[in-house]
N, C-alpha and C positions, 0 to 999 in steps of 0.2 A: 504495498500499499502504497501510495506517495505522500509525503506532506508539506503543505501545502500554508504558506504563510500569505494572508491579506493584510497588508500595512496601507492605510489612508491618513490622509488629513482632511476636516471637513468642517467648514463654519455654518453650511445653511441646514447642512445633512442629506443633500442632494450626493456628494462623492460618497457620504456615506450609505445610503442606498444600494450605488453604484456597486461598492464593497459586499456588499451584504448579499448583492445577486449572483457575484462572483465566486465567494464562500458556498452558495446554495448550488451551483453550478461544479464547482469541485468535487461538492461531498455527494451529488446525484452521481458520480461520477467515479465515486469509489474513492476516493483523497479522505485522507485525515487534515480537516485544515483548521486552522489559530487565524483566527481576526484581532490588529493591534489598532490602538490608534497609535501616530506617528512617532509621541511622545513617550511608548511605552516597549518601544522597537528600538533596540544597535545592530551596528555590522558584526558584534560579534554571534550572533544569534543566528546569521543569515546560515554557518554551518549546519544547525538544525532542520531546517530546510531543506527537499528536492528543487520547488518553485516557489517564486515568489511573486506576486502582484504589487503594484505600488500605485498608489490614488493620491493625487490632487487636484484643487483644480486651480483656475486660471486666477489669478490674485494680483491686485497692482497694475501695472500696463503688458498684461499678459507676460506674469511669471510667477514659480511653483512660489509658495507661500515662504517667506524668509526667514522666520525666528525659526520654527521646528523643523521643516518637511524637508527646505534646501540642506541645511545642515546634514538631517540622519542620510539624505542622500547621496549627498556628495561626498560624505563617510563610506557610503554601500558601493556605491559605482565600480570601486577598482577593485571589486571583492566576490562580486557578480557572476566568476568564471565558472562554467558547468550547471549552471539555476538557469533554467525556465523561467522567463518574469513577463508580467504585461506590464504597462503602462494605462492608466486611467484617469479623467477626472469631469467635473461640469466646469459650463464656462455661463456667462451672461452675455456679454460682449464680446467684440473681437472677432477674431476669425478665425483662432485656433494656435496664433502663433507660439505661444507654449510649449503647444503638444508638441509641434513640429520640430523645436529644437530641444526640447525633453528628446525626442523621438531619434535625433541626431547625436546629440550627447551619449544616448545607449548605443547606437552604431558607430561614436569615434571609440567609445570602449568593447568592442565587441560582446555585449551584451546579451545574450539570443533572445531577439523579441518574436514570443512563439504566435501572437495574435497582432494584429494592426492595432494602433495605439487607440482606446477607445475614448470618444469628445461625446459627452451628451449637453445639451444646451437647457438650463436650468434642471428641473423635476426631472428624470428618469420617464418616460413612457414603456408602455406594453413592451417594443420592439426594443427600444434600451435597453430593458430591464433583462429580455432575451438576449441580447447582444451581449449582456456580459454573463449571462450564467454560460454560453458557449465560448467566451473567451476562458472562463471557470474551468470549462471541461479540458481545455486545453493545458491547464496545468497538472491536469490530475494525473 
């Protein structure tokens, strides 16, 4: 059984809803899943999981949340070798620049993104939740 971590930061609950759907999709596909608020996860924990989903909404001028999530991901991004990874988040404005930049960072660090980045506008609808569950299944 694969072990999956779903790590997220959420201000409004939209990214949290995505995290829960990813968790559900991984569980439905036989994985053991632990969900973490970003403040409760650190890079030393990576070794305990086969796959990790990282979620953060667009903040400020389309960037990752700067006080908790950005430092966490910066510490993790060079330690994800051999792990399957999904990145996800919600947004309210802009055109997805934060997600494109985040995806490029992952590619530059040879992170194995096993799903296209998941980017949903505001509250996830049923199609968005379904897409998150499918991504969770790819992590299982």
